[in-house]
PyMOL Python script that loads the backbone (N, CA, C, O; Angstrom):
from pymol import cmd

cmd.read_pdbstr("""\
ATOM      1  N   MET A   1       0.854  -1.168   0.000  1.00  0.00           N
ATOM      2  CA  MET A   1       0.000   0.000   0.000  1.00  0.00           C
ATOM      3  C   MET A   1       0.903   1.235   0.000  1.00  0.00           C
ATOM      4  O   MET A   1       1.903   1.281   0.716  1.00  0.00           O
ATOM      5  N   LEU A   2       0.553   2.203  -0.783  1.00  0.00           N
ATOM      6  CA  LEU A   2       1.279   3.470  -0.822  1.00  0.00           C
ATOM      7  C   LEU A   2       0.628   4.456   0.146  1.00  0.00           C
ATOM      8  O   LEU A   2      -0.546   4.309   0.487  1.00  0.00           O
ATOM      9  N   ILE A   3       1.387   5.463   0.590  1.00  0.00           N
ATOM     10  CA  ILE A   3       0.848   6.456   1.511  1.00  0.00           C
ATOM     11  C   ILE A   3      -0.387   7.124   0.921  1.00  0.00           C
ATOM     12  O   ILE A   3      -1.355   7.367   1.642  1.00  0.00           O
ATOM     13  N   LYS A   4      -0.372   7.428  -0.385  1.00  0.00           N
ATOM     14  CA  LYS A   4      -1.546   8.062  -0.998  1.00  0.00           C
ATOM     15  C   LYS A   4      -2.782   7.167  -0.894  1.00  0.00           C
ATOM     16  O   LYS A   4      -3.895   7.673  -0.750  1.00  0.00           O
ATOM     17  N   ASP A   5      -2.600   5.836  -0.967  1.00  0.00           N
ATOM     18  CA  ASP A   5      -3.727   4.909  -0.825  1.00  0.00           C
ATOM     19  C   ASP A   5      -4.246   4.908   0.610  1.00  0.00           C
ATOM     20  O   ASP A   5      -5.455   4.883   0.837  1.00  0.00           O
ATOM     21  N   LEU A   6      -3.331   4.936   1.573  1.00  0.00           N
ATOM     22  CA  LEU A   6      -3.715   4.974   2.980  1.00  0.00           C
ATOM     23  C   LEU A   6      -4.483   6.258   3.286  1.00  0.00           C
ATOM     24  O   LEU A   6      -5.519   6.223   3.950  1.00  0.00           O
ATOM     25  N   ILE A   7      -3.976   7.383   2.804  1.00  0.00           N
ATOM     26  CA  ILE A   7      -4.652   8.664   3.019  1.00  0.00           C
ATOM     27  C   ILE A   7      -6.058   8.633   2.433  1.00  0.00           C
ATOM     28  O   ILE A   7      -7.011   9.084   3.069  1.00  0.00           O
ATOM     29  N   SER A   8      -6.185   8.107   1.238  1.00  0.00           N
ATOM     30  CA  SER A   8      -7.492   8.020   0.589  1.00  0.00           C
ATOM     31  C   SER A   8      -8.472   7.208   1.427  1.00  0.00           C
ATOM     32  O   SER A   8      -9.629   7.596   1.585  1.00  0.00           O
ATOM     33  N   GLN A   9      -8.013   6.089   1.959  1.00  0.00           N
ATOM     34  CA  GLN A   9      -8.896   5.248   2.778  1.00  0.00           C
ATOM     35  C   GLN A   9      -9.223   5.918   4.106  1.00  0.00           C
ATOM     36  O   GLN A   9     -10.355   5.832   4.582  1.00  0.00           O
ATOM     37  N   LEU A  10      -8.241   6.583   4.707  1.00  0.00           N
ATOM     38  CA  LEU A  10      -8.476   7.238   5.995  1.00  0.00           C
ATOM     39  C   LEU A  10      -9.462   8.393   5.887  1.00  0.00           C
ATOM     40  O   LEU A  10     -10.147   8.709   6.860  1.00  0.00           O
ATOM     41  N   LYS A  11      -9.545   9.020   4.738  1.00  0.00           N
ATOM     42  CA  LYS A  11     -10.469  10.138   4.538  1.00  0.00           C
ATOM     43  C   LYS A  11     -11.929   9.712   4.680  1.00  0.00           C
ATOM     44  O   LYS A  11     -12.806  10.561   4.838  1.00  0.00           O
ATOM     45  N   GLU A  12     -12.196   8.422   4.624  1.00  0.00           N
ATOM     46  CA  GLU A  12     -13.564   7.918   4.733  1.00  0.00           C
ATOM     47  C   GLU A  12     -14.040   7.803   6.180  1.00  0.00           C
ATOM     48  O   GLU A  12     -15.194   7.455   6.429  1.00  0.00           O
ATOM     49  N   TYR A  13     -13.152   8.095   7.137  1.00  0.00           N
ATOM     50  CA  TYR A  13     -13.475   7.971   8.560  1.00  0.00           C
ATOM     51  C   TYR A  13     -13.421   9.341   9.221  1.00  0.00           C
ATOM     52  O   TYR A  13     -12.739  10.242   8.732  1.00  0.00           O
ATOM     53  N   PRO A  14     -14.143   9.503  10.337  1.00  0.00           N
ATOM     54  CA  PRO A  14     -14.084  10.774  11.065  1.00  0.00           C
ATOM     55  C   PRO A  14     -12.654  11.070  11.528  1.00  0.00           C
ATOM     56  O   PRO A  14     -11.926  10.163  11.931  1.00  0.00           O
ATOM     57  N   GLN A  15     -12.257  12.345  11.467  1.00  0.00           N
ATOM     58  CA  GLN A  15     -10.895  12.722  11.826  1.00  0.00           C
ATOM     59  C   GLN A  15     -10.597  12.559  13.308  1.00  0.00           C
ATOM     60  O   GLN A  15      -9.430  12.519  13.698  1.00  0.00           O
ATOM     61  N   ASP A  16     -11.626  12.464  14.141  1.00  0.00           N
ATOM     62  CA  ASP A  16     -11.383  12.306  15.575  1.00  0.00           C
ATOM     63  C   ASP A  16     -11.522  10.852  16.041  1.00  0.00           C
ATOM     64  O   ASP A  16     -11.587  10.589  17.242  1.00  0.00           O
ATOM     65  N   MET A  17     -11.567   9.908  15.091  1.00  0.00           N
ATOM     66  CA  MET A  17     -11.666   8.492  15.430  1.00  0.00           C
ATOM     67  C   MET A  17     -10.281   7.961  15.844  1.00  0.00           C
ATOM     68  O   MET A  17      -9.277   8.296  15.216  1.00  0.00           O
ATOM     69  N   ILE A  18     -10.231   7.151  16.878  1.00  0.00           N
ATOM     70  CA  ILE A  18      -8.983   6.543  17.341  1.00  0.00           C
ATOM     71  C   ILE A  18      -8.548   5.458  16.359  1.00  0.00           C
ATOM     72  O   ILE A  18      -9.376   4.711  15.838  1.00  0.00           O
ATOM     73  N   VAL A  19      -7.237   5.377  16.110  1.00  0.00           N
ATOM     74  CA  VAL A  19      -6.665   4.359  15.227  1.00  0.00           C
ATOM     75  C   VAL A  19      -5.848   3.396  16.082  1.00  0.00           C
ATOM     76  O   VAL A  19      -4.979   3.824  16.842  1.00  0.00           O
ATOM     77  N   LEU A  20      -6.122   2.104  15.962  1.00  0.00           N
ATOM     78  CA  LEU A  20      -5.423   1.075  16.728  1.00  0.00           C
ATOM     79  C   LEU A  20      -4.876  -0.001  15.799  1.00  0.00           C
ATOM     80  O   LEU A  20      -5.297  -0.112  14.647  1.00  0.00           O
ATOM     81  N   VAL A  21      -3.940  -0.784  16.304  1.00  0.00           N
ATOM     82  CA  VAL A  21      -3.427  -1.963  15.598  1.00  0.00           C
ATOM     83  C   VAL A  21      -3.621  -3.178  16.495  1.00  0.00           C
ATOM     84  O   VAL A  21      -3.831  -3.041  17.700  1.00  0.00           O
ATOM     85  N   ASP A  22      -3.551  -4.358  15.908  1.00  0.00           N
ATOM     86  CA  ASP A  22      -3.688  -5.583  16.691  1.00  0.00           C
ATOM     87  C   ASP A  22      -2.619  -5.654  17.772  1.00  0.00           C
ATOM     88  O   ASP A  22      -1.472  -5.267  17.549  1.00  0.00           O
ATOM     89  N   GLY A  23      -3.009  -6.160  18.963  1.00  0.00           N
ATOM     90  CA  GLY A  23      -2.063  -6.385  20.042  1.00  0.00           C
ATOM     91  C   GLY A  23      -1.211  -7.615  19.746  1.00  0.00           C
ATOM     92  O   GLY A  23      -1.413  -8.291  18.738  1.00  0.00           O
ATOM     93  N   TYR A  24      -0.267  -7.895  20.622  1.00  0.00           N
ATOM     94  CA  TYR A  24       0.654  -9.011  20.397  1.00  0.00           C
ATOM     95  C   TYR A  24      -0.081 -10.333  20.240  1.00  0.00           C
ATOM     96  O   TYR A  24       0.116 -11.040  19.252  1.00  0.00           O
ATOM     97  N   GLU A  25      -0.931 -10.672  21.213  1.00  0.00           N
ATOM     98  CA  GLU A  25      -1.713 -11.914  21.103  1.00  0.00           C
ATOM     99  C   GLU A  25      -3.208 -11.651  21.148  1.00  0.00           C
ATOM    100  O   GLU A  25      -3.995 -12.419  20.597  1.00  0.00           O
ATOM    101  N   ALA A  26      -3.598 -10.570  21.802  1.00  0.00           N
ATOM    102  CA  ALA A  26      -5.018 -10.235  21.915  1.00  0.00           C
ATOM    103  C   ALA A  26      -5.128  -8.738  22.170  1.00  0.00           C
ATOM    104  O   ALA A  26      -4.140  -8.085  22.507  1.00  0.00           O
ATOM    105  N   GLY A  27      -6.304  -8.212  22.011  1.00  0.00           N
ATOM    106  CA  GLY A  27      -6.523  -6.793  22.266  1.00  0.00           C
ATOM    107  C   GLY A  27      -5.924  -5.919  21.175  1.00  0.00           C
ATOM    108  O   GLY A  27      -5.583  -6.391  20.090  1.00  0.00           O
ATOM    109  N   TYR A  28      -5.804  -4.623  21.493  1.00  0.00           N
ATOM    110  CA  TYR A  28      -5.354  -3.645  20.517  1.00  0.00           C
ATOM    111  C   TYR A  28      -4.416  -2.648  21.177  1.00  0.00           C
ATOM    112  O   TYR A  28      -4.469  -2.452  22.391  1.00  0.00           O
ATOM    113  N   ASP A  29      -3.565  -2.021  20.389  1.00  0.00           N
ATOM    114  CA  ASP A  29      -2.616  -1.024  20.867  1.00  0.00           C
ATOM    115  C   ASP A  29      -2.679   0.214  19.988  1.00  0.00           C
ATOM    116  O   ASP A  29      -3.194   0.178  18.871  1.00  0.00           O
ATOM    117  N   GLU A  30      -2.141   1.322  20.519  1.00  0.00           N
ATOM    118  CA  GLU A  30      -2.057   2.541  19.728  1.00  0.00           C
ATOM    119  C   GLU A  30      -1.010   2.388  18.629  1.00  0.00           C
ATOM    120  O   GLU A  30      -0.092   1.575  18.740  1.00  0.00           O
ATOM    121  N   VAL A  31      -1.157   3.171  17.578  1.00  0.00           N
ATOM    122  CA  VAL A  31      -0.266   3.111  16.419  1.00  0.00           C
ATOM    123  C   VAL A  31       0.984   3.950  16.666  1.00  0.00           C
ATOM    124  O   VAL A  31       0.908   5.052  17.209  1.00  0.00           O
ATOM    125  N   HIS A  32       2.117   3.423  16.266  1.00  0.00           N
ATOM    126  CA  HIS A  32       3.378   4.151  16.286  1.00  0.00           C
ATOM    127  C   HIS A  32       3.959   4.081  14.877  1.00  0.00           C
ATOM    128  O   HIS A  32       3.875   3.046  14.216  1.00  0.00           O
ATOM    129  N   LEU A  33       4.547   5.180  14.423  1.00  0.00           N
ATOM    130  CA  LEU A  33       5.119   5.244  13.077  1.00  0.00           C
ATOM    131  C   LEU A  33       6.634   5.257  13.174  1.00  0.00           C
ATOM    132  O   LEU A  33       7.207   5.886  14.063  1.00  0.00           O
ATOM    133  N   ARG A  34       7.270   4.562  12.257  1.00  0.00           N
ATOM    134  CA  ARG A  34       8.732   4.609  12.179  1.00  0.00           C
ATOM    135  C   ARG A  34       9.159   4.300  10.754  1.00  0.00           C
ATOM    136  O   ARG A  34       8.487   3.563  10.032  1.00  0.00           O
ATOM    137  N   GLY A  35      10.253   4.860  10.376  1.00  0.00           N
ATOM    138  CA  GLY A  35      10.802   4.598   9.056  1.00  0.00           C
ATOM    139  C   GLY A  35      11.794   3.445   9.124  1.00  0.00           C
ATOM    140  O   GLY A  35      12.357   3.161  10.181  1.00  0.00           O
ATOM    141  N   ALA A  36      12.001   2.797   8.013  1.00  0.00           N
ATOM    142  CA  ALA A  36      12.959   1.696   7.934  1.00  0.00           C
ATOM    143  C   ALA A  36      13.372   1.510   6.484  1.00  0.00           C
ATOM    144  O   ALA A  36      12.770   2.078   5.573  1.00  0.00           O
ATOM    145  N   LYS A  37      14.396   0.716   6.288  1.00  0.00           N
ATOM    146  CA  LYS A  37      14.774   0.284   4.944  1.00  0.00           C
ATOM    147  C   LYS A  37      14.627  -1.232   4.920  1.00  0.00           C
ATOM    148  O   LYS A  37      15.080  -1.927   5.830  1.00  0.00           O
ATOM    149  N   VAL A  38      13.988  -1.733   3.869  1.00  0.00           N
ATOM    150  CA  VAL A  38      13.684  -3.162   3.801  1.00  0.00           C
ATOM    151  C   VAL A  38      13.918  -3.701   2.394  1.00  0.00           C
ATOM    152  O   VAL A  38      14.041  -2.957   1.421  1.00  0.00           O
ATOM    153  N   SER A  39      13.973  -5.023   2.335  1.00  0.00           N
ATOM    154  CA  SER A  39      13.965  -5.714   1.044  1.00  0.00           C
ATOM    155  C   SER A  39      12.981  -6.871   1.165  1.00  0.00           C
ATOM    156  O   SER A  39      12.695  -7.342   2.266  1.00  0.00           O
ATOM    157  N   SER A  40      12.472  -7.320   0.039  1.00  0.00           N
ATOM    158  CA  SER A  40      11.476  -8.379   0.013  1.00  0.00           C
ATOM    159  C   SER A  40      12.124  -9.725   0.297  1.00  0.00           C
ATOM    160  O   SER A  40      13.224 -10.013  -0.174  1.00  0.00           O
ATOM    161  N   ASN A  41      11.417 -10.552   1.084  1.00  0.00           N
ATOM    162  CA  ASN A  41      11.857 -11.934   1.300  1.00  0.00           C
ATOM    163  C   ASN A  41      11.579 -12.750   0.040  1.00  0.00           C
ATOM    164  O   ASN A  41      10.920 -12.276  -0.885  1.00  0.00           O
ATOM    165  N   SER A  42      12.074 -13.945   0.015  1.00  0.00           N
ATOM    166  CA  SER A  42      11.802 -14.819  -1.117  1.00  0.00           C
ATOM    167  C   SER A  42      10.317 -15.154  -1.205  1.00  0.00           C
ATOM    168  O   SER A  42       9.580 -14.955  -0.240  1.00  0.00           O
ATOM    169  N   VAL A  43       9.884 -15.646  -2.320  1.00  0.00           N
ATOM    170  CA  VAL A  43       8.483 -15.999  -2.542  1.00  0.00           C
ATOM    171  C   VAL A  43       8.020 -17.052  -1.545  1.00  0.00           C
ATOM    172  O   VAL A  43       6.840 -17.089  -1.197  1.00  0.00           O
ATOM    173  N   ASP A  44       8.921 -17.906  -1.082  1.00  0.00           N
ATOM    174  CA  ASP A  44       8.558 -19.025  -0.203  1.00  0.00           C
ATOM    175  C   ASP A  44       8.801 -18.726   1.272  1.00  0.00           C
ATOM    176  O   ASP A  44       9.162 -19.633   2.022  1.00  0.00           O
ATOM    177  N   TYR A  45       8.613 -17.477   1.714  1.00  0.00           N
ATOM    178  CA  TYR A  45       8.859 -17.149   3.112  1.00  0.00           C
ATOM    179  C   TYR A  45       7.811 -17.837   3.993  1.00  0.00           C
ATOM    180  O   TYR A  45       6.658 -17.972   3.583  1.00  0.00           O
ATOM    181  N   PRO A  46       8.199 -18.274   5.198  1.00  0.00           N
ATOM    182  CA  PRO A  46       7.246 -18.926   6.110  1.00  0.00           C
ATOM    183  C   PRO A  46       6.145 -17.953   6.537  1.00  0.00           C
ATOM    184  O   PRO A  46       6.391 -16.752   6.647  1.00  0.00           O
ATOM    185  N   LEU A  47       4.956 -18.451   6.773  1.00  0.00           N
ATOM    186  CA  LEU A  47       3.817 -17.613   7.147  1.00  0.00           C
ATOM    187  C   LEU A  47       4.032 -16.845   8.445  1.00  0.00           C
ATOM    188  O   LEU A  47       3.418 -15.798   8.649  1.00  0.00           O
ATOM    189  N   ILE A  48       4.896 -17.352   9.326  1.00  0.00           N
ATOM    190  CA  ILE A  48       5.118 -16.658  10.597  1.00  0.00           C
ATOM    191  C   ILE A  48       6.048 -15.460  10.440  1.00  0.00           C
ATOM    192  O   ILE A  48       6.184 -14.666  11.370  1.00  0.00           O
ATOM    193  N   LEU A  49       6.687 -15.314   9.287  1.00  0.00           N
ATOM    194  CA  LEU A  49       7.572 -14.182   9.029  1.00  0.00           C
ATOM    195  C   LEU A  49       6.875 -13.200   8.108  1.00  0.00           C
ATOM    196  O   LEU A  49       5.982 -13.578   7.349  1.00  0.00           O
ATOM    197  N   GLY A  50       7.277 -11.955   8.173  1.00  0.00           N
ATOM    198  CA  GLY A  50       6.724 -10.951   7.285  1.00  0.00           C
ATOM    199  C   GLY A  50       7.289 -11.095   5.877  1.00  0.00           C
ATOM    200  O   GLY A  50       8.266 -11.809   5.653  1.00  0.00           O
ATOM    201  N   GLN A  51       6.666 -10.413   4.949  1.00  0.00           N
ATOM    202  CA  GLN A  51       7.079 -10.467   3.545  1.00  0.00           C
ATOM    203  C   GLN A  51       8.374  -9.686   3.310  1.00  0.00           C
ATOM    204  O   GLN A  51       9.047  -9.896   2.301  1.00  0.00           O
ATOM    205  N   TYR A  52       8.729  -8.782   4.237  1.00  0.00           N
ATOM    206  CA  TYR A  52       9.927  -7.958   4.092  1.00  0.00           C
ATOM    207  C   TYR A  52      10.860  -8.145   5.277  1.00  0.00           C
ATOM    208  O   TYR A  52      10.423  -8.513   6.367  1.00  0.00           O
ATOM    209  N   ASP A  53      12.167  -7.887   5.060  1.00  0.00           N
ATOM    210  CA  ASP A  53      13.189  -7.953   6.101  1.00  0.00           C
ATOM    211  C   ASP A  53      13.939  -6.633   6.165  1.00  0.00           C
ATOM    212  O   ASP A  53      14.030  -5.920   5.166  1.00  0.00           O
ATOM    213  N   ASP A  54      14.482  -6.301   7.341  1.00  0.00           N
ATOM    214  CA  ASP A  54      15.346  -5.125   7.458  1.00  0.00           C
ATOM    215  C   ASP A  54      16.519  -5.270   6.498  1.00  0.00           C
ATOM    216  O   ASP A  54      17.107  -6.345   6.382  1.00  0.00           O
ATOM    217  N   ASP A  55      16.858  -4.178   5.811  1.00  0.00           N
ATOM    218  CA  ASP A  55      17.972  -4.183   4.867  1.00  0.00           C
ATOM    219  C   ASP A  55      18.394  -2.743   4.625  1.00  0.00           C
ATOM    220  O   ASP A  55      17.705  -2.017   3.908  1.00  0.00           O
ATOM    221  N   GLN A  56      19.507  -2.313   5.204  1.00  0.00           N
ATOM    222  CA  GLN A  56      19.958  -0.928   5.093  1.00  0.00           C
ATOM    223  C   GLN A  56      20.204  -0.492   3.648  1.00  0.00           C
ATOM    224  O   GLN A  56      20.289   0.706   3.376  1.00  0.00           O
ATOM    225  N   LYS A  57      20.320  -1.436   2.728  1.00  0.00           N
ATOM    226  CA  LYS A  57      20.497  -1.111   1.313  1.00  0.00           C
ATOM    227  C   LYS A  57      19.180  -1.223   0.546  1.00  0.00           C
ATOM    228  O   LYS A  57      19.154  -1.047  -0.673  1.00  0.00           O
ATOM    229  N   GLY A  58      18.090  -1.514   1.253  1.00  0.00           N
ATOM    230  CA  GLY A  58      16.789  -1.717   0.620  1.00  0.00           C
ATOM    231  C   GLY A  58      16.033  -0.415   0.409  1.00  0.00           C
ATOM    232  O   GLY A  58      16.612   0.670   0.456  1.00  0.00           O
ATOM    233  N   ILE A  59      14.741  -0.538   0.178  1.00  0.00           N
ATOM    234  CA  ILE A  59      13.884   0.626  -0.080  1.00  0.00           C
ATOM    235  C   ILE A  59      13.394   1.241   1.237  1.00  0.00           C
ATOM    236  O   ILE A  59      13.236   0.541   2.237  1.00  0.00           O
ATOM    237  N   ALA A  60      13.158   2.554   1.224  1.00  0.00           N
ATOM    238  CA  ALA A  60      12.641   3.249   2.402  1.00  0.00           C
ATOM    239  C   ALA A  60      11.143   3.002   2.508  1.00  0.00           C
ATOM    240  O   ALA A  60      10.421   3.081   1.514  1.00  0.00           O
ATOM    241  N   VAL A  61      10.683   2.702   3.715  1.00  0.00           N
ATOM    242  CA  VAL A  61       9.260   2.441   3.959  1.00  0.00           C
ATOM    243  C   VAL A  61       8.832   3.102   5.268  1.00  0.00           C
ATOM    244  O   VAL A  61       9.670   3.476   6.088  1.00  0.00           O
ATOM    245  N   LEU A  62       7.523   3.240   5.452  1.00  0.00           N
ATOM    246  CA  LEU A  62       6.935   3.699   6.696  1.00  0.00           C
ATOM    247  C   LEU A  62       6.262   2.500   7.349  1.00  0.00           C
ATOM    248  O   LEU A  62       5.479   1.799   6.708  1.00  0.00           O
ATOM    249  N   ILE A  63       6.564   2.264   8.619  1.00  0.00           N
ATOM    250  CA  ILE A  63       5.989   1.121   9.333  1.00  0.00           C
ATOM    251  C   ILE A  63       5.016   1.629  10.381  1.00  0.00           C
ATOM    252  O   ILE A  63       5.368   2.475  11.203  1.00  0.00           O
ATOM    253  N   LEU A  64       3.795   1.115  10.357  1.00  0.00           N
ATOM    254  CA  LEU A  64       2.791   1.381  11.376  1.00  0.00           C
ATOM    255  C   LEU A  64       2.818   0.177  12.299  1.00  0.00           C
ATOM    256  O   LEU A  64       2.508  -0.935  11.871  1.00  0.00           O
ATOM    257  N   SER A  65       3.182   0.379  13.555  1.00  0.00           N
ATOM    258  CA  SER A  65       3.342  -0.762  14.444  1.00  0.00           C
ATOM    259  C   SER A  65       2.735  -0.485  15.815  1.00  0.00           C
ATOM    260  O   SER A  65       2.245   0.613  16.081  1.00  0.00           O
ATOM    261  N   ARG A  66       2.775  -1.479  16.665  1.00  0.00           N
ATOM    262  CA  ARG A  66       2.219  -1.364  18.004  1.00  0.00           C
ATOM    263  C   ARG A  66       3.257  -0.886  19.015  1.00  0.00           C
ATOM    264  O   ARG A  66       2.907  -0.645  20.170  1.00  0.00           O
ATOM    265  N   PHE A  67       4.505  -0.745  18.624  1.00  0.00           N
ATOM    266  CA  PHE A  67       5.553  -0.249  19.539  1.00  0.00           C
ATOM    267  C   PHE A  67       6.526   0.626  18.808  1.00  0.00           C
ATOM    268  O   PHE A  67       7.473   1.133  19.410  1.00  0.00           O
TER     269      PHE A  67
END
""", "prot")
cmd.dss("prot")
cmd.show_as("cartoon", "prot")
cmd.util.cbc("prot")
cmd.orient("prot")
């Protein structure tokens, strides 16, 4: 998802609505933003791992996380 796509979707909600992300195992947490550089994992990455890995030579991304 690109930032412009996220902005477009967020415009459909009230501006004073709280935004949360899934908690570690249950519940929900507040959103935290951080930048990172990543590269894509192989096509056969295990389901318990994300599609991207930290990579200082990779592309710049924005991460919305619970911490």
